[in-house]
N, C-alpha and C positions, 0 to 999 in steps of 0.2 A: 428745673426745667432744662431739658437737653440743648446743647449748642448745635446749630447747624450752619453750614457755609452758604452765604447768600450771594457773594460776589467774590472775585478773587482777592485774597488777602484780607478779608473781612468776616467776621463771625457774628451771628445774631442769635438771640434767644427767642425770636418771634415764632410762636406756634399758633395757628389759627384752628380753633375748634368751633364746629357749628353742627347743627341737626339739620336733617331735611325737613322742608316744610311739610306739615301734615295737611295743609289745605291744597287747593288747586294752584299750580300745576304739578305739585309733588316733585319739586326739583331743588337742586343745590348748585351755587356757582362758587367754585374755588376762588378765593380772594388772595391771589398770588401777590398782590401789591402790599400785603400785610405780612406775608411770611411764606417760606418755601416748604413748610412742612404742615399739611392740611390734616386735621382729624375731623372726619365726618361720621356722624352716627345716624343710623336710620332708625327712627322711633318704632314703637310697637304697632302693630296692624297696618304698617306701610310697607308692603313688599315690593312695590313697583314704583320706580322714580327715575328721574333723568338727572345726569350730571351735565350742567351746562358748560359752554366754553368758559375757561377761567377769565376773571375780571382783569382787564388791562387798564382800568381807570383807577388812579389813586386819588384819595381825598387829601385835602390840605393837611400837610404835616406827615403824610405817609411816604415811606420810601417807595419810589416807583421803580420796581425791579424790570420793568419793561422799556426803561428810558432808551436802551439801545438794542432794537430788535435784531441786530446784526450778531449779538452776542448769544452764544448757545447757553442754555441754563437748564440745570436739573431741578426737579422738584418732585416731592413725594406726597402721597395721600394714604392715610390710614382709614380704611372703611370698616366700621363696626356694624355688624347686623344685630340690631335689638328688635327686629320686626316681629319675632314670634314665628317665622317660617322662612321660606326660600326667597331670596332676592331676585328681582328681575330689574336689571339696570340698562338704561339707554344712555349711550354716550353722544355727545355733540359731534358733529362731523370734523371738528377741529382735532379730535382724538384719532390718532392711527394706531390701532390694536389688532391682535388677532386672538379672538375668542378669550378674554380674560375670565378667569374663575373667581367668582363672587364668594364671599365668606358665608358659612353656614350660620344658622341662628345662635347668637351668644358668642360668636367669634369674630375676628377681625382679619384683615390681610392688608399688606402694605403694597403699594404700587409706585413705582418711579418712572417719571416721564422726562423726556428731553424736549424742550422747547426750542425749535429751530427757526423761529421768527415767523412761522406760518402755523405749524401743527405741534401737537403734543404727542410725541411718539412714545409708546410703551416700551420701556427698556428692561424693566424688572418687575415681577410680582413675587410675593412670598410663596415659596413652594407648597406650603401647607397652612392651614387655618392657625391663627394665633389665639391663645386663650384670652 
């Protein structure tokens, strides 16, 4: 498992993997309280879905990475398209982006956001689809 930085001078192995719900409302909520690398897979026959604002609520025993909203924080999401077609993604208004490019079927892309205490600002997206 890859190591990622989650706070200054600390390293964690936490990677959160989840699939988009195939029922209604066809959405996924990044769980940043569990880790700063989110692996999200879009299942077959589901080409339209929503990425909700990341969760800021930690469960008992979870590391709460939102404990100090005044600290800026980077987090990344790998989005894999297993839908069998083209993705149509709606982002919650907490995301500030300019027309992100979504991966083609069978491919994935990585997106890195900066949490500024209010919004998740897209800082980077992989230049091409990844295998």
